[in-house]
MARFIZA-225098 format. One line per field, with one value per residue (C-alpha): residue number from 1; residue in one letter; x, y negated, z negated. Coordinates in nm, 2 decimals. Example, Ala and Ser with C-alpha at 12.3 -4.5 7.8 and 13.67 -1.06 7.14 Angstrom:
<atoms>
seq: 1 2
type: A S
u: 1.23 1.37
v: 0.45 0.11
w: -0.78 -0.71
</atoms>
This chain:
<atoms>
seq: 1 2 3 4 5 6 7 8 9 10 11 12 13 14 15 16 17 18 19 20 21 22 23 24 25 26 27 28 29 30 31 32 33 34 35 36 37 38 39 40 41 42 43 44 45 46 47 48 49 50 51 52 53 54 55 56 57 58 59 60 61 62 63 64 65 66 67 68 69 70 71 72 73 74 75 76 77 78 79 80 81 82 83 84 85 86 87 88 89 90 91 92 93 94 95 96 97 98 99 100 101 102
type: M S N W I E I A A L E D I P R L G A R V V K T D T M D V A V F R T R D D Q V F A L K D A C P H K Q G P L S Q G I V S G T T V T C P M H N W K I D L E K G C A L G P D E G C T N V F R T K V E N G K V Y L A I
u: -0.84 -0.53 -0.18 0.00 0.38 0.59 0.77 0.93 0.94 0.71 1.01 1.19 0.94 0.99 0.70 0.55 0.76 0.76 0.96 0.94 0.86 0.95 0.73 0.75 0.50 0.54 0.68 0.46 0.51 0.43 0.36 0.35 0.15 0.23 0.00 0.15 -0.12 0.03 -0.10 0.03 -0.02 0.13 0.44 0.30 0.09 -0.22 -0.12 0.23 0.35 0.55 0.71 0.47 0.72 0.92 0.62 0.53 0.28 0.03 -0.25 -0.38 -0.26 0.07 0.17 0.33 0.68 0.63 0.32 0.19 -0.12 -0.26 -0.34 -0.57 -0.37 -0.69 -0.85 -0.56 -0.75 -0.65 -0.82 -1.02 -0.99 -0.75 -0.89 -0.74 -0.66 -0.37 -0.37 -0.43 -0.30 -0.42 -0.18 -0.18 0.06 0.10 0.37 0.56 0.58 0.41 0.23 0.11 -0.17 -0.09
v: -4.45 -4.63 -4.58 -4.92 -4.93 -5.24 -5.34 -5.68 -6.00 -6.26 -6.49 -6.22 -6.26 -6.59 -6.82 -6.79 -6.47 -6.10 -5.81 -5.45 -5.15 -4.82 -4.52 -4.16 -4.22 -4.59 -4.93 -5.17 -5.55 -5.75 -6.11 -6.42 -6.73 -7.09 -7.08 -6.75 -6.51 -6.17 -5.93 -5.60 -5.45 -5.16 -5.32 -5.26 -5.48 -5.30 -5.42 -5.27 -5.19 -5.51 -5.57 -5.80 -5.85 -6.06 -6.28 -6.63 -6.66 -6.95 -6.97 -6.61 -6.49 -6.36 -6.40 -6.10 -6.19 -5.97 -6.11 -6.38 -6.19 -6.34 -6.08 -6.16 -6.07 -5.99 -5.76 -5.65 -5.72 -5.93 -6.26 -6.30 -6.27 -5.99 -5.67 -5.40 -5.35 -5.22 -5.06 -5.29 -5.22 -5.37 -5.59 -5.76 -6.00 -5.97 -6.16 -6.25 -5.90 -5.77 -5.44 -5.23 -4.98 -4.63
w: -4.66 -4.56 -4.68 -4.70 -4.64 -4.71 -4.39 -4.45 -4.65 -4.49 -4.46 -4.25 -3.97 -3.79 -3.76 -3.40 -3.36 -3.43 -3.57 -3.45 -3.68 -3.53 -3.61 -3.50 -3.22 -3.12 -3.18 -3.37 -3.32 -3.64 -3.56 -3.78 -3.68 -3.76 -4.06 -4.19 -4.08 -4.00 -3.72 -3.59 -3.25 -3.06 -2.89 -2.54 -2.32 -2.19 -1.84 -1.77 -2.12 -2.15 -2.50 -2.67 -2.95 -2.71 -2.62 -2.72 -3.01 -2.99 -3.24 -3.27 -2.92 -2.78 -2.42 -2.26 -2.13 -1.82 -1.65 -1.88 -2.00 -2.32 -2.59 -2.89 -3.20 -3.40 -3.15 -2.94 -2.62 -2.32 -2.27 -1.95 -1.66 -1.75 -1.91 -2.14 -2.51 -2.72 -3.06 -3.36 -3.71 -4.04 -4.23 -4.56 -4.74 -5.12 -5.33 -5.01 -4.88 -4.56 -4.56 -4.27 -4.29 -4.15
</atoms>
């Protein structure tokens, strides 16, 4: 069973951008796509731990700013030929507010 925490208003996350939520154990990057889908990943590329929150969002992928790895926002996994995954967190949007499952 998930506990949902409110993290931001949808409008506070830029389209094709991200915001970082700091937890006790890690930073979580919360992304907003062009069509207002919201995804959350551990803010660390599986390659060299680059800050995914600083990457460029295109469709449902983010490109790591360090080495241009493309990471699928739904699965948290690198697109081929690169390999590796980062943690994925469930999100939901209700009444213009973004929630993260913890």
